N, CA and C atoms of all chains as a GROMACS GRO file, in nm:
protein
  426
    1MET      N    1   0.084  -0.121   0.000
    1MET     CA    2   0.000   0.000   0.000
    1MET      C    3   0.087   0.125   0.000
    2SER      N    4   0.049   0.218  -0.085
    2SER     CA    5   0.123   0.343  -0.096
    2SER      C    6   0.023   0.458  -0.094
    3ALA      N    7   0.009   0.520   0.021
    3ALA     CA    8  -0.095   0.622   0.036
    3ALA      C    9  -0.046   0.758  -0.012
    4ILE      N   10  -0.135   0.833  -0.069
    4ILE     CA   11  -0.106   0.971  -0.108
    4ILE      C   12  -0.207   1.063  -0.038
    5GLU      N   13  -0.176   1.193  -0.041
    5GLU     CA   14  -0.271   1.293   0.011
    5GLU      C   15  -0.309   1.386  -0.103
    6LYS      N   16  -0.437   1.411  -0.115
    6LYS     CA   17  -0.484   1.507  -0.214
    6LYS      C   18  -0.579   1.606  -0.147
    7THR      N   19  -0.585   1.727  -0.202
    7THR     CA   20  -0.673   1.830  -0.149
    7THR      C   21  -0.788   1.853  -0.246
    8TYR      N   22  -0.909   1.848  -0.194
    8TYR     CA   23  -1.029   1.865  -0.275
    8TYR      C   24  -1.099   1.995  -0.239
    9THR      N   25  -1.136   2.071  -0.339
    9THR     CA   26  -1.216   2.191  -0.317
    9THR      C   27  -1.362   2.148  -0.329
   10ILE      N   28  -1.441   2.186  -0.230
   10ILE     CA   29  -1.578   2.132  -0.219
   10ILE      C   30  -1.678   2.245  -0.209
   11GLU      N   31  -1.783   2.232  -0.289
   11GLU     CA   32  -1.887   2.334  -0.296
   11GLU      C   33  -2.006   2.293  -0.209
   12GLY      N   34  -2.071   2.392  -0.148
   12GLY     CA   35  -2.195   2.366  -0.075
   12GLY      C   36  -2.181   2.366   0.076
   13MET      N   37  -2.056   2.370   0.125
   13MET     CA   38  -2.035   2.370   0.270
   13MET      C   39  -2.032   2.514   0.319
   14SER      N   40  -2.093   2.541   0.436
   14SER     CA   41  -2.080   2.677   0.487
   14SER      C   42  -2.066   2.690   0.637
   15CYS      N   43  -2.061   2.578   0.710
   15CYS     CA   44  -2.049   2.590   0.856
   15CYS      C   45  -1.987   2.465   0.916
   16GLY      N   46  -1.970   2.466   1.047
   16GLY     CA   47  -1.913   2.352   1.116
   16GLY      C   48  -2.000   2.227   1.109
   17GLY      N   49  -2.130   2.246   1.095
   17GLY     CA   50  -2.220   2.131   1.078
   17GLY      C   51  -2.190   2.059   0.949
   18CYS      N   52  -2.164   2.135   0.843
   18CYS     CA   53  -2.126   2.076   0.714
   18CYS      C   54  -1.995   1.998   0.727
   19VAL      N   55  -1.901   2.055   0.801
   19VAL     CA   56  -1.771   1.989   0.821
   19VAL      C   57  -1.792   1.854   0.891
   20ASN      N   58  -1.873   1.854   0.998
   20ASN     CA   59  -1.902   1.728   1.069
   20ASN      C   60  -1.966   1.627   0.978
   21SER      N   61  -2.063   1.675   0.900
   21SER     CA   62  -2.138   1.586   0.814
   21SER      C   63  -2.046   1.522   0.709
   22LEU      N   64  -1.969   1.605   0.641
   22LEU     CA   65  -1.880   1.551   0.537
   22LEU      C   66  -1.776   1.457   0.599
   23THR      N   67  -1.723   1.494   0.715
   23THR     CA   68  -1.623   1.409   0.781
   23THR      C   69  -1.680   1.271   0.810
   24ARG      N   70  -1.803   1.268   0.864
   24ARG     CA   71  -1.866   1.138   0.897
   24ARG      C   72  -1.883   1.051   0.775
   25VAL      N   73  -1.930   1.112   0.666
   25VAL     CA   74  -1.955   1.032   0.546
   25VAL      C   75  -1.822   0.984   0.486
   26LEU      N   76  -1.721   1.069   0.484
   26LEU     CA   77  -1.590   1.028   0.430
   26LEU      C   78  -1.530   0.915   0.513
   27LYS      N   79  -1.544   0.922   0.646
   27LYS     CA   80  -1.489   0.818   0.733
   27LYS      C   81  -1.557   0.682   0.712
   28SER      N   82  -1.677   0.686   0.658
   28SER     CA   83  -1.749   0.560   0.637
   28SER      C   84  -1.698   0.484   0.514
   29VAL      N   85  -1.610   0.546   0.436
   29VAL     CA   86  -1.556   0.479   0.316
   29VAL      C   87  -1.428   0.405   0.355
   30PRO      N   88  -1.426   0.271   0.345
   30PRO     CA   89  -1.307   0.196   0.383
   30PRO      C   90  -1.186   0.238   0.300
   31GLY      N   91  -1.076   0.267   0.366
   31GLY     CA   92  -0.954   0.303   0.296
   31GLY      C   93  -0.937   0.452   0.272
   32LEU      N   94  -1.037   0.529   0.309
   32LEU     CA   95  -1.031   0.675   0.287
   32LEU      C   96  -1.016   0.744   0.423
   33GLU      N   97  -0.908   0.820   0.438
   33GLU     CA   98  -0.883   0.887   0.566
   33GLU      C   99  -0.890   1.039   0.549
   34PRO      N  100  -0.990   1.102   0.610
   34PRO     CA  101  -0.996   1.248   0.605
   34PRO      C  102  -0.890   1.307   0.700
   35VAL      N  103  -0.784   1.363   0.644
   35VAL     CA  104  -0.675   1.420   0.723
   35VAL      C  105  -0.719   1.553   0.783
   36LYS      N  106  -0.785   1.634   0.700
   36LYS     CA  107  -0.834   1.764   0.746
   36LYS      C  108  -0.957   1.801   0.664
   37VAL      N  109  -1.065   1.836   0.732
   37VAL     CA  110  -1.185   1.881   0.662
   37VAL      C  111  -1.221   2.018   0.719
   38GLU      N  112  -1.238   2.115   0.631
   38GLU     CA  113  -1.283   2.248   0.675
   38GLU      C  114  -1.385   2.297   0.572
   39VAL      N  115  -1.447   2.410   0.599
   39VAL     CA  116  -1.549   2.462   0.507
   39VAL      C  117  -1.486   2.482   0.369
   40GLY      N  118  -1.537   2.410   0.269
   40GLY     CA  119  -1.491   2.428   0.131
   40GLY      C  120  -1.368   2.349   0.090
   41ARG      N  121  -1.314   2.267   0.184
   41ARG     CA  122  -1.189   2.200   0.152
   41ARG      C  123  -1.172   2.072   0.234
   42ALA      N  124  -1.121   1.968   0.168
   42ALA     CA  125  -1.090   1.844   0.241
   42ALA      C  126  -0.956   1.789   0.194
   43VAL      N  127  -0.871   1.756   0.289
   43VAL     CA  128  -0.746   1.687   0.258
   43VAL      C  129  -0.768   1.539   0.291
   44LEU      N  130  -0.751   1.455   0.190
   44LEU     CA  131  -0.780   1.313   0.207
   44LEU      C  132  -0.657   1.229   0.179
   45ARG      N  133  -0.641   1.124   0.257
   45ARG     CA  134  -0.529   1.031   0.242
   45ARG      C  135  -0.586   0.895   0.199
   46PHE      N  136  -0.527   0.838   0.095
   46PHE     CA  137  -0.578   0.710   0.045
   46PHE      C  138  -0.476   0.647  -0.050
   47ASP      N  139  -0.494   0.519  -0.074
   47ASP     CA  140  -0.413   0.447  -0.171
   47ASP      C  141  -0.484   0.455  -0.306
   48PRO      N  142  -0.424   0.522  -0.405
   48PRO     CA  143  -0.493   0.538  -0.533
   48PRO      C  144  -0.514   0.407  -0.608
   49ALA      N  145  -0.448   0.300  -0.563
   49ALA     CA  146  -0.473   0.169  -0.624
   49ALA      C  147  -0.604   0.110  -0.574
   50VAL      N  148  -0.656   0.165  -0.462
   50VAL     CA  149  -0.777   0.112  -0.399
   50VAL      C  150  -0.895   0.208  -0.415
   51ILE      N  151  -0.867   0.337  -0.397
   51ILE     CA  152  -0.972   0.440  -0.398
   51ILE      C  153  -0.958   0.522  -0.526
   52THR      N  154  -1.066   0.530  -0.604
   52THR     CA  155  -1.062   0.608  -0.728
   52THR      C  156  -1.121   0.747  -0.706
   53ALA      N  157  -1.097   0.834  -0.803
   53ALA     CA  158  -1.155   0.968  -0.799
   53ALA      C  159  -1.308   0.959  -0.794
   54ASP      N  160  -1.364   0.863  -0.867
   54ASP     CA  161  -1.511   0.848  -0.869
   54ASP      C  162  -1.565   0.810  -0.731
   55THR      N  163  -1.491   0.726  -0.660
   55THR     CA  164  -1.534   0.686  -0.525
   55THR      C  165  -1.540   0.808  -0.434
   56ILE      N  166  -1.439   0.894  -0.445
   56ILE     CA  167  -1.435   1.014  -0.362
   56ILE      C  168  -1.547   1.110  -0.399
   57LYS      N  169  -1.567   1.130  -0.528
   57LYS     CA  170  -1.676   1.220  -0.571
   57LYS      C  171  -1.812   1.167  -0.526
   58ALA      N  172  -1.830   1.036  -0.535
   58ALA     CA  173  -1.959   0.977  -0.495
   58ALA      C  174  -1.983   0.996  -0.345
   59ALA      N  175  -1.878   0.981  -0.265
   59ALA     CA  176  -1.892   0.998  -0.120
   59ALA      C  177  -1.927   1.143  -0.087
   60VAL      N  178  -1.863   1.237  -0.153
   60VAL     CA  179  -1.893   1.379  -0.129
   60VAL      C  180  -2.037   1.410  -0.172
   61ASP      N  181  -2.078   1.354  -0.285
   61ASP     CA  182  -2.217   1.370  -0.331
   61ASP      C  183  -2.315   1.315  -0.228
   62ARG      N  184  -2.285   1.196  -0.175
   62ARG     CA  185  -2.375   1.134  -0.076
   62ARG      C  186  -2.392   1.224   0.045
   63ALA      N  187  -2.290   1.301   0.076
   63ALA     CA  188  -2.298   1.392   0.190
   63ALA      C  189  -2.371   1.520   0.154
   64GLY      N  190  -2.410   1.537   0.026
   64GLY     CA  191  -2.486   1.656  -0.013
   64GLY      C  192  -2.400   1.770  -0.066
   65PHE      N  193  -2.271   1.743  -0.094
   65PHE     CA  194  -2.181   1.848  -0.143
   65PHE      C  195  -2.123   1.805  -0.279
   66SER      N  196  -2.037   1.890  -0.338
   66SER     CA  197  -1.980   1.858  -0.469
   66SER      C  198  -1.831   1.888  -0.472
   67VAL      N  199  -1.753   1.796  -0.530
   67VAL     CA  200  -1.612   1.822  -0.557
   67VAL      C  201  -1.604   1.912  -0.679
   68ILE      N  202  -1.539   2.028  -0.667
   68ILE     CA  203  -1.526   2.114  -0.786
   68ILE      C  204  -1.381   2.122  -0.835
   69ALA      N  205  -1.286   2.076  -0.754
   69ALA     CA  206  -1.146   2.072  -0.801
   69ALA      C  207  -1.066   1.979  -0.711
   70GLU      N  208  -0.959   1.922  -0.767
   70GLU     CA  209  -0.867   1.844  -0.684
   70GLU      C  210  -0.725   1.882  -0.723
   71GLN      N  211  -0.636   1.874  -0.628
   71GLN     CA  212  -0.497   1.905  -0.658
   71GLN      C  213  -0.405   1.822  -0.568
   72MET      N  214  -4.934  -0.103   0.337
   72MET     CA  215  -4.846   0.002   0.389
   72MET      C  216  -4.928   0.117   0.445
   73SER      N  217  -4.887   0.162   0.562
   73SER     CA  218  -4.958   0.271   0.628
   73SER      C  219  -4.854   0.370   0.680
   74ALA      N  220  -4.836   0.477   0.603
   74ALA     CA  221  -4.729   0.571   0.637
   74ALA      C  222  -4.775   0.672   0.740
   75ILE      N  223  -4.682   0.712   0.825
   75ILE     CA  224  -4.706   0.818   0.921
   75ILE      C  225  -4.602   0.928   0.899
   76GLU      N  226  -4.628   1.042   0.961
   76GLU     CA  227  -4.529   1.151   0.958
   76GLU      C  228  -4.488   1.182   1.100
   77LYS      N  229  -4.359   1.194   1.121
   77LYS     CA  230  -4.309   1.234   1.253
   77LYS      C  231  -4.210   1.348   1.236
   78THR      N  232  -4.202   1.431   1.340
   78THR     CA  233  -4.109   1.544   1.338
   78THR      C  234  -3.994   1.517   1.434
   79TYR      N  235  -3.874   1.531   1.385
   79TYR     CA  236  -3.753   1.505   1.464
   79TYR      C  237  -3.678   1.635   1.488
   80THR      N  238  -3.640   1.656   1.613
   80THR     CA  239  -3.555   1.770   1.647
   80THR      C  240  -3.411   1.721   1.637
   81ILE      N  241  -3.329   1.796   1.564
   81ILE     CA  242  -3.195   1.749   1.529
   81ILE      C  243  -3.090   1.850   1.571
   82GLU      N  244  -2.986   1.800   1.634
   82GLU     CA  245  -2.878   1.883   1.686
   82GLU      C  246  -2.760   1.881   1.589
   83GLY      N  247  -2.692   1.996   1.578
   83GLY     CA  248  -2.568   2.000   1.501
   83GLY      C  249  -2.580   2.067   1.366
   84MET      N  250  -2.704   2.098   1.325
   84MET     CA  251  -2.725   2.164   1.196
   84MET      C  252  -2.722   2.315   1.217
   85SER      N  253  -2.660   2.389   1.124
   85SER     CA  254  -2.669   2.534   1.140
   85SER      C  255  -2.680   2.613   1.010
   86CYS      N  256  -2.688   2.547   0.895
   86CYS     CA  257  -2.700   2.624   0.770
   86CYS      C  258  -2.764   2.539   0.661
   87GLY      N  259  -2.781   2.602   0.545
   87GLY     CA  260  -2.842   2.532   0.432
   87GLY      C  261  -2.759   2.414   0.382
   88GLY      N  262  -2.628   2.420   0.402
   88GLY     CA  263  -2.543   2.306   0.364
   88GLY      C  264  -2.576   2.184   0.447
   89CYS      N  265  -2.601   2.206   0.577
   89CYS     CA  266  -2.642   2.097   0.666
   89CYS      C  267  -2.776   2.038   0.620
   90VAL      N  268  -2.867   2.125   0.580
   90VAL     CA  269  -2.999   2.080   0.534
   90VAL      C  270  -2.982   1.992   0.410
   91ASN      N  271  -2.900   2.037   0.314
   91ASN     CA  272  -2.876   1.956   0.194
   91ASN      C  273  -2.816   1.821   0.230
   92SER      N  274  -2.718   1.826   0.320
   92SER     CA  275  -2.648   1.704   0.356
   92SER      C  276  -2.742   1.604   0.421
   93LEU      N  277  -2.816   1.649   0.521
   93LEU     CA  278  -2.909   1.558   0.590
   93LEU      C  279  -3.014   1.505   0.493
   94THR      N  280  -3.065   1.592   0.407
   94THR     CA  281  -3.168   1.550   0.311
   94THR      C  282  -3.116   1.438   0.222
   95ARG      N  283  -2.992   1.456   0.171
   95ARG     CA  284  -2.934   1.353   0.083
   95ARG      C  285  -2.920   1.219   0.154
   96VAL      N  286  -2.871   1.222   0.276
   96VAL     CA  287  -2.851   1.096   0.348
   96VAL      C  288  -2.986   1.031   0.380
   97LEU      N  289  -3.085   1.110   0.422
   97LEU     CA  290  -3.217   1.053   0.453
   97LEU      C  291  -3.282   0.991   0.329
   98LYS      N  292  -3.265   1.059   0.215
   98LYS     CA  293  -3.324   1.007   0.090
   98LYS      C  294  -3.261   0.875   0.047
   99SER      N  295  -3.140   0.847   0.096
   99SER     CA  296  -3.074   0.722   0.057
   99SER      C  297  -3.128   0.601   0.133
  100VAL      N  298  -3.215   0.625   0.232
  100VAL     CA  299  -3.272   0.513   0.308
  100VAL      C  300  -3.403   0.469   0.241
  101PRO      N  301  -3.410   0.346   0.190
  101PRO     CA  302  -3.532   0.300   0.124
  101PRO      C  303  -3.652   0.304   0.218
  102GLY      N  304  -3.760   0.365   0.173
  102GLY     CA  305  -3.882   0.370   0.254
  102GLY      C  306  -3.893   0.492   0.341
  103LEU      N  307  -3.790   0.575   0.343
  103LEU     CA  308  -3.791   0.695   0.427
  103LEU      C  309  -3.801   0.818   0.338
  104GLU      N  310  -3.907   0.896   0.358
  104GLU     CA  311  -3.928   1.014   0.274
  104GLU      C  312  -3.914   1.141   0.358
  105PRO      N  313  -3.812   1.222   0.331
  105PRO     CA  314  -3.802   1.350   0.401
  105PRO      C  315  -3.903   1.449   0.343
  106VAL      N  316  -4.008   1.478   0.421
  106VAL     CA  317  -4.115   1.568   0.376
  106VAL      C  318  -4.066   1.712   0.383
  107LYS      N  319  -3.997   1.745   0.494
  107LYS     CA  320  -3.943   1.880   0.510
  107LYS      C  321  -3.820   1.872   0.599
  108VAL      N  322  -3.710   1.930   0.552
  108VAL     CA  323  -3.588   1.935   0.633
  108VAL      C  324  -3.547   2.081   0.643
  109GLU      N  325  -3.528   2.129   0.764
  109GLU     CA  326  -3.478   2.265   0.785
  109GLU      C  327  -3.375   2.259   0.898
  110VAL      N  328  -3.308   2.370   0.925
  110VAL     CA  329  -3.206   2.371   1.029
  110VAL      C  330  -3.268   2.329   1.163
  111GLY      N  331  -3.222   2.217   1.218
  111GLY     CA  332  -3.268   2.174   1.350
  111GLY      C  333  -3.393   2.089   1.352
  112ARG      N  334  -3.450   2.060   1.233
  112ARG     CA  335  -3.578   1.989   1.232
  112ARG      C  336  -3.598   1.913   1.102
  113ALA      N  337  -3.654   1.793   1.113
  113ALA     CA  338  -3.688   1.716   0.993
  113ALA      C  339  -3.824   1.651   1.012
  114VAL      N  340  -3.910   1.666   0.913
  114VAL     CA  341  -4.037   1.596   0.911
  114VAL      C  342  -4.021   1.478   0.815
  115LEU      N  343  -4.042   1.357   0.866
  115LEU     CA  344  -4.018   1.237   0.787
  115LEU      C  345  -4.146   1.155   0.775
  116ARG      N  346  -4.163   1.096   0.658
  116ARG     CA  347  -4.279   1.011   0.631
  116ARG      C  348  -4.228   0.869   0.608
  117PHE      N  349  -4.290   0.774   0.677
  117PHE     CA  350  -4.244   0.634   0.663
  117PHE      C  351  -4.350   0.540   0.720
  118ASP      N  352  -4.336   0.414   0.683
  118ASP     CA  353  -4.422   0.310   0.739
  118ASP      C  354  -4.351   0.253   0.862
  119PRO      N  355  -4.409   0.271   0.981
  119PRO     CA  356  -4.341   0.225   1.103
  119PRO      C  357  -4.327   0.072   1.110
  120ALA      N  358  -4.395   0.000   1.023
  120ALA     CA  359  -4.376  -0.146   1.018
  120ALA      C  360  -4.246  -0.180   0.945
  121VAL      N  361  -4.192  -0.082   0.870
  121VAL     CA  362  -4.072  -0.105   0.788
  121VAL      C  363  -3.951  -0.032   0.845
  122ILE      N  364  -3.974   0.093   0.887
  122ILE     CA  365  -3.865   0.179   0.933
  122ILE      C  366  -3.876   0.195   1.086
  123THR      N  367  -3.770   0.164   1.156
  123THR     CA  368  -3.772   0.179   1.302
  123THR      C  369  -3.706   0.310   1.344
  124ALA      N  370  -3.728   0.345   1.471
  124ALA     CA  371  -3.665   0.466   1.527
  124ALA      C  372  -3.513   0.454   1.518
  125ASP      N  373  -3.460   0.333   1.539
  125ASP     CA  374  -3.315   0.313   1.532
  125ASP      C  375  -3.261   0.338   1.392
  126THR      N  376  -3.337   0.299   1.290
  126THR     CA  377  -3.295   0.322   1.152
  126THR      C  378  -3.283   0.472   1.126
  127ILE      N  379  -3.381   0.546   1.176
  127ILE     CA  380  -3.380   0.692   1.155
  127ILE      C  381  -3.265   0.756   1.231
  128LYS      N  382  -3.246   0.716   1.356
  128LYS     CA  383  -3.135   0.772   1.434
  128LYS      C  384  -3.000   0.740   1.369
  129ALA      N  385  -2.986   0.620   1.318
  129ALA     CA  386  -2.860   0.580   1.254
  129ALA      C  387  -2.834   0.662   1.128
  130ALA      N  388  -2.939   0.689   1.051
  130ALA     CA  389  -2.922   0.769   0.929
  130ALA      C  390  -2.881   0.912   0.964
  131VAL      N  391  -2.943   0.969   1.065
  131VAL     CA  392  -2.907   1.105   1.107
  131VAL      C  393  -2.763   1.108   1.158
  132ASP      N  394  -2.725   1.005   1.234
  132ASP     CA  395  -2.585   0.994   1.281
  132ASP      C  396  -2.488   0.987   1.164
  133ARG      N  397  -2.522   0.906   1.063
  133ARG     CA  398  -2.434   0.892   0.945
  133ARG      C  399  -2.412   1.026   0.878
  134ALA      N  400  -2.512   1.113   0.886
  134ALA     CA  401  -2.500   1.245   0.826
  134ALA      C  402  -2.423   1.341   0.914
  135GLY      N  403  -2.385   1.297   1.036
  135GLY     CA  404  -2.305   1.382   1.124
  135GLY      C  405  -2.386   1.464   1.223
  136PHE      N  406  -2.516   1.432   1.236
  136PHE     CA  407  -2.602   1.506   1.328
  136PHE      C  408  -2.662   1.410   1.430
  137SER      N  409  -2.746   1.461   1.521
  137SER     CA  410  -2.806   1.376   1.625
  137SER      C  411  -2.954   1.407   1.642
  138VAL      N  412  -3.034   1.302   1.654
  138VAL     CA  413  -3.175   1.319   1.692
  138VAL      C  414  -3.180   1.344   1.842
  139ILE      N  415  -3.243   1.455   1.884
  139ILE     CA  416  -3.254   1.479   2.028
  139ILE      C  417  -3.399   1.469   2.077
  140ALA      N  418  -3.494   1.468   1.987
  140ALA     CA  419  -3.634   1.449   2.027
  140ALA      C  420  -3.716   1.410   1.905
  141GLU      N  421  -3.827   1.339   1.930
  141GLU     CA  422  -3.922   1.310   1.821
  141GLU      C  423  -4.062   1.331   1.873
  142GLN      N  424  -4.150   1.368   1.782
  142GLN     CA  425  -4.289   1.388   1.824
  142GLN      C  426  -4.386   1.359   1.709
   0.00000   0.00000   0.00000
């Protein structure tokens, strides 16, 4: 396993409740570790051989938000 | 099927992003219809023979919030 960290810009978040909500949903994805979640931004750690960009986008969608950029 | 509506008081929500997030997670539960979701409150429609109080509490928890009362 070779984990990387990526930063995602996220639309639709505006308060600490949103941060809690997104953090909970991201933590429910096996292999995905939310390193830092704040309003509009999430730093995630994962093995790209296991977790795809689509998996991350789907998890953010399930939480009611949208990925608008990754870097 | 005999659906009822119940109102849940929810802790941890403070903006429209929280409302979107909770709504999305509640809609993902088969048989559970969010009639109205606003900051701190959700009106849900469901068949109590199918959906239990624990199912609803677990869904709200998954979204990062907490049920503190139902009526």
